[in-house]
C-alpha positions in Angstrom: 8.8 -10.6 21.8 8.5 -8.0 24.3 12.0 -6.7 23.3 11.1 -6.6 19.7 7.9 -4.7 20.1 9.8 -2.2 22.2 12.4 -1.7 19.4 9.7 -1.3 16.8 7.8 1.2 18.9 11.1 3.1 19.5 12.1 3.2 15.7 8.5 4.4 15.0 8.9 7.0 17.7 5.6 6.2 19.2 4.7 6.9 22.8 2.3 4.3 24.0 1.2 3.8 27.7 2.2 0.6 29.4 -1.3 -0.9 29.0 -1.3 -0.2 25.2 2.2 -2.0 24.9 0.8 -4.9 26.9 -2.3 -5.1 24.5 0.1 -4.9 21.6 2.5 -7.6 23.1 -0.2 -10.0 23.5 -1.9 -9.3 20.2 1.5 -9.8 18.5 1.9 -13.1 20.2 -1.5 -14.2 19.4 -0.7 -13.6 15.7 2.6 -15.4 15.8 1.0 -18.3 17.6 -1.6 -18.4 14.8 1.1 -18.3 12.2 2.8 -21.2 13.7 -0.5 -23.2 13.8 -0.7 -22.5 9.9 2.9 -24.0 9.3 1.6 -27.4 10.5 -0.9 -27.7 7.8 0.0 -30.0 5.1 -0.2 -27.9 1.8 1.8 -30.5 -0.4 -1.2 -31.2 -2.7 -2.4 -27.3 -2.9 -0.9 -25.5 -5.9 0.5 -22.2 -5.2 -1.5 -19.2 -6.2 -1.2 -15.3 -5.9 -4.8 -14.9 -4.9 -7.1 -16.7 -2.4 -9.8 -16.5 -5.1 -9.7 -16.5 -9.1 -8.9 -13.0 -10.5 -9.9 -12.3 -13.8 -8.1 -9.8 -16.1 -10.2 -6.8 -16.3 -8.1 -5.0 -18.9 -9.7 -3.6 -22.1 -8.1 -2.2 -25.3 -7.1 1.3 -25.3 -9.1 3.6 -27.5 -8.4 6.8 -28.8 -11.5 9.3 -28.2 -11.8 12.9 -29.0 -12.3 15.3 -26.1 -15.1 17.9 -26.6 -13.3 20.9 -24.9 -9.5 20.4 -24.5 -9.1 24.2 -23.6 -11.4 23.9 -20.7 -8.9 21.7 -19.3 -6.1 24.0 -19.7 -8.3 26.9 -18.3 -9.0 24.9 -14.8 -5.4 24.1 -14.3 -3.5 25.9 -11.4 -1.0 27.0 -14.0 -0.7 26.9 -17.8 1.3 28.2 -20.8 -0.1 28.1 -24.6 -2.3 25.1 -23.8 0.2 23.2 -22.0 0.0 22.3 -18.2 2.9 24.1 -16.0 4.1 21.6 -13.3 6.9 22.2 -10.8 10.1 20.7 -11.4 10.7 17.3 -9.5 14.1 16.3 -10.9 17.1 17.9 -10.1 19.9 17.6 -12.5 23.0 16.9 -10.6 
């Protein structure tokens, strides 16, 4: 376990004192022990879910609504041109 943690610390370019490395090693071992205990549970009769609690879809229908002052939005934009927002180019054509 210590070797894996040391490799992760190295890859993340972290500088940690020995006492912090020891603390992280112990915490990681504790987490892995807990996962092993969870593996022992019989879940054959449990239906798989994506959430621990029931989630209700909160979507709503889109509705077009007029905006009272669209020119105000363009005025407060950092850059604009003829009632349009100017944004920096983010895609290279190459």
